[in-house]
N, C-alpha and C positions, 0 to 999 in steps of 0.2 A: 504493500500500500504506500502511496506517495506521502510525503510529509504533509501536503495540503489536505489529503484525505484523512490522515491521522488527526490533524487539528480539528476537522469538522466532526470526526467521530467521537472525539473526546470532549466536545463542548457540551455543557449541561443543557439537556433538552428544555428544562423549565425556563432557563435564562433566555434561550432562543425564542420560546413561545412568548415570554414576557416582552421581549424586544419587538416582536411582530405586533403584539397587541398594542404596545405603546405607540408604534408607528401608525397603526390604523386609527387609534384614538386621536392622535395629533392631527392626522389628515382630516378626520371628520369634525374635530373640535373647532377648527378655524371658521368654517361657514356657520356652525351653530352659535359660536360665541359672537359672531357679527350679525346674527339674524335680527336682533332689535334695531341695529343701525340700518340694516338693509330695509326693514319694514318702514322705518321712519322716512328714509329717502323716497321710497315708493309713495308714501302718504303725501309728502310734500309735492311730489311730481303730480299726484292726482289733484291736489289743490291748484297747482299751476294750470293743469288742463281745464279745470272749471273756470279759472280766471280768464283763460283765452276765450272760452265759449261765452262767458259773461261780457268780455270785451267786444265780441262779435255782436251780441245783442245790443250793447250800448251803441255801437256804430249803426246797426241796421234800423234802430228806432230813433235815431238822431238825438240820443240822450247825452252824448259825451260832453256837451257844453252847458248842460243844465245847472251844474254846480260851478260857479264862477270863482270860487276861492278854494285854497288848499289849507285845511285846518287838520293837522295830523291827529290831535287829541280830541278837541271839541267836535270835530267832524264825524266822530264815531256815532253820535246820535243824530237822527234825522230831525227835522222840525216836528215839534210835539203839539202845536196848537195852530189855529187858523192864523193868528197874527204872525207867527214864525214862518208859516208857509207863504203868506202874502209878502213878507219881507224878502224871502228868497226869490219869489216870482218877480219882484220889482228889480232885483239885481239882474236876473236873466233878461228882462226887457231892455236893458241898457246895451246889449250886444247886438251886432248886425244880424245874427241868425234869427232872432225873434222878429225884428222889424222887417226883414226882407223875405223870410220864408214862412213864418208862423205868426203874423200879426193878429190873427183872430183866436189864438190859443186861449183856452180857458184854464182856470186854476186847476181843475180836475185833470186836464191833459198834462199840465205841467207837473203835477204830483206824480203822475205815472213815469214820465221820463226822468224826473229827479230820483225816484226810487230805483230805477234801473241803474243809473250812474252811482248812486249811493251804495248799492249792493256790490257793484264792481270794485269800488274803493274799499269797502269793508272786507272783501275777499283779499285784497292786497295786504291789509293790516293783519288779517288772520294768517296769511302765509308767513309774514314776518315773525309773528309769535310762534307759529308751529315750527319754524326753523330755528329761531334763536334759543328758545327755552330748552328743547331737547339737545341742541348742540352744546349748550353750557353743561347740562347734566352728563352727557356722554363724555365730554372733555374732562370734567373734574373727577369723574369716577374712573377714569383711565380705560375706558372701553374703546377708544379710537386708536387705530394704528397710526404710528407717527407720520407715515407718508400720506395719510388721508387728511390730516389736519389742515395743511396749507390749501388743499383743494376745497375744503369746506369753507375756509375763510374767504377764498376767492369767490365762491358761490354767494356768500353773504354780501360781499361787495357788489356782485352783479345784481343781487336783489335790490340793494339800496339804490344803485344806479337806475334800475328799472323804474322805481318810484319817481325819481327825479325826471327821467325821460318822459314818463306819463304826464306829469304836470307841464313839462316843456311842450309836449304835444298839444295839450289843452289850450295853453296860452296862445298858440298860433291861430286859434279860431275865435278869440275874444275881442279882437279889435277891427281888423281890416277884412276878414274873411267870414263866410257863413258856414265854414266847415274847417276841420283841422287840416294841416299840411299833409299831403300824401307822403312826403319824405319822412316827416316825423312819425307818421303812423307806421311806415315800414320799419323804421328803427325800433319803435316800441314793440311791434309784433315779433321782429327778429330777435330782440333781446329776450323776450319771453320764451321764444322757441329754443334759443340757445340754453337758457336756464333749465328748461324742461328736459332738453337732450342731455345736458350735463348731469342732472339728477339721475336720469335713467342709466347713463353710462356708469356712474359710480355704483348705483345699486346693483346692476348686473355684474359688475366686477367683484362684488363681495359674495356672489353666489358660488356654490361648489362647481368646479369644472368637471366636465365629463371626459373620459379618455378619448383620444382622437388618434386613429391610425395614421402612420406616417404618410404624408401627402404634400404635394406642392400647392400650398394655399395662397401664395403671394398674389397671384392674379385675382383670386376671389376676394382677398382683402382689399385690393385696389378697387375692384368693382363695387364692393360694399361701401367703401369710403366715398366713391364718386356718387353713389345713389344718395347718401346722406347729404352731400354738398348740393346735389340737384334738388332734393326735397326742400332744403333750406332756401335755395334760390327761388324755387317756385312759391314758397310761402311769402317771401319778400315781394315777388311780383304780384301775388294775390293781394297784398296790402296796397300796392299801387293801384290795382284794378278797383279795389274798394274805395280808396281815397279819391279817385277820379270819377267814381260812379260809372266805370267803364262797363260794368255788367249789365247796365240798362241799355246798352247799344249793341248793334249787330247780334240780335237775339236769334240767330240761326246757327245750325251746325250740320255738316262740317264747313260750309261756306260762310264767308263774311260778305254780305251785300252781293251775293251771287258769284263770288270769287274765292278760290282757295287762298290766294295771296292778294291782298288789296293793292291798288295802284300805288306806285312810289310817291306820287304827290299827296296821297292820303297818309302814307306812313311817315313822310319827312316834310311836313309843312311848317315846322317850328324853327326858329332861329335862336341860338346856335343849333346845329344839327344834332348834337348829342342830347339836347333837352328833350327830343322826341321820345327817347327811351324811358323817360320818367314823367312826361307831361302831355304827350300826344295820346289821346284816348284810343285811337285806332291801333297804333303801334304797341301800346301797353297791353291791350287785349290780345293782339296777334302774338306777341312774344309769350304771353301766359299760355296760350294754346300750344305753341310750338314746344315750349319747355315741358308741358304736360306729355306730349308725344314722346319726347326724349326720355323723360323719367320712366314712362311705360316700357319703352324699348330697352332701356338699361336694366330694368328690373326683370324683364323677360329673359334677356341674354344671361343675366346673372343666375337666374333659376336654372336655365339650361346647363350652364357651366357647372353649377354646383351638383346637379344630378349626374353629370358625367364624371366629375373629378372626385367628389366626396359624397356618395349616396348615404342616406341615413338622416339623422337629426338635422344636420346642416342643410342638406338639400330640401328637406321639408320646410325648414324655416325660410329659405330663399323663395320657395314656391308660394308660401303663405304671404310673403312680402309682395310678390308680383300680383297675387290675387287682390290684395288690399289696394295696391296702386291702381289696378283696373277698376275696382269699385269706386275709388275716389274720382277717377276720370269720368265714370258714368254719372256720379253725383254732380260733378262740375258741369257736365253737358246739360243735365236736367235743370240745374240752377240757372244756367244761361238761357235756355230755351223758354223757361217760365218767367224770365225777367226778374230773378232774384226775390222770390217770396221769402218771408222771414224764416220759415221752417227750413227751406232749402239752403239759404245762406248760412244759417247756424250749423246745419248738418255738414255742409261743405267745409266749414272752418274746423269743426270738431274732428271730422274724419282726417283732415290734414295732420292733426296732432297724433292720431292713431297711426297713420302711415309713418310719421317721423319717429314715433316710438319703436315701431317694428324695424325700421331701417337702422336705428341706433343699436337696438338689441342684436340684430344680425351682424352688424359691423363689430360690435364689442366681442361677441362670441368668436368671430373669425380671428380677431386680433389675438385672443387668448390661445386659440388652437394653433395659430401659426407659431406663436412662441413655444408651445408645447412640442410641435414637430421639430423645431430647431434644437430643442433640448433632448431629442430622442424619443418623443412621444409620451413623456411623463406627464401625468395629470396631477401630481402632487404640488402643493403650494405651501409657502411658509405660513405659520399659524396666524399672524396678525399683520403681516407686511403687504398682503395683496390688496389691490384697489381695483 
């Protein structure tokens, strides 16, 4: 018998079994220990999802400018009597939106749009509390991995920035305009989407990894990253469409005014030329359509590649993503053809967040699996250092 064989034969079987059990316990303990943190991140992501949907309702009901002041603390309570409601209504009457669009609005109508905007702002405050208080508890109790802490601090800063951007957006419609700037609306929605995506990215990263057979996944990871980027771009373009009310024009599909591609003098009639991409209703809607086709093609190609290269959980996830993108395209077409009824506009915005979540989850899982294949297919992770 070789010396190596003698060594293994002489080893205490009980010690070997204990070592194996310790390794297995350590591997399983990491995700279990972080389960409360993971659940917290998912809950905050859910609140951000509701916030985005509430923001869509605020926009579609023209409620965003109904509260003309930002009161962080006292604004938690809505007006409580008729005198307070009348005072808020008088403030709203001073802005151009009232005088130019809704000069016959009644107090009852104002109370409705005020309540929509108030709920939107209340959700923002609730998200802040739901993030800060558990963060402080997890931090002080030592439940956070060291490399997760700076990421959570960055998320906290992103949330604070989002509140400031929201008020910056509202101020654009209080003096010279009857609606908010489409540029600021796009920034506001993209920041919310990035916050939502980051929360999901971190939450998924804290989950237990599944073993992945050795495979060349670099191309799939690149495709997944591209899809996330395209979805975010499409969300930004959707904000421009909403801000310019472009959804109320060219309410046919697949043609726009009888053409697949509108005439150039329709697409580029603003000066300077680059302003057309952000301010020309025709071009803004056209590019929103074209990027939708691109996202759908990218998701379908990714699903095909995943089924060919890595069948199993990964391929099924990619196929589900492609199906969600196709459903979102169908919802978008329906919303356009029906000239943006409230229910369709809200569904379209909400489902965009569903697609973004699926794209982020898919990309995050692929990034983990690529790292595992480079390490020889191991699915084990350090107890608290994974993110």
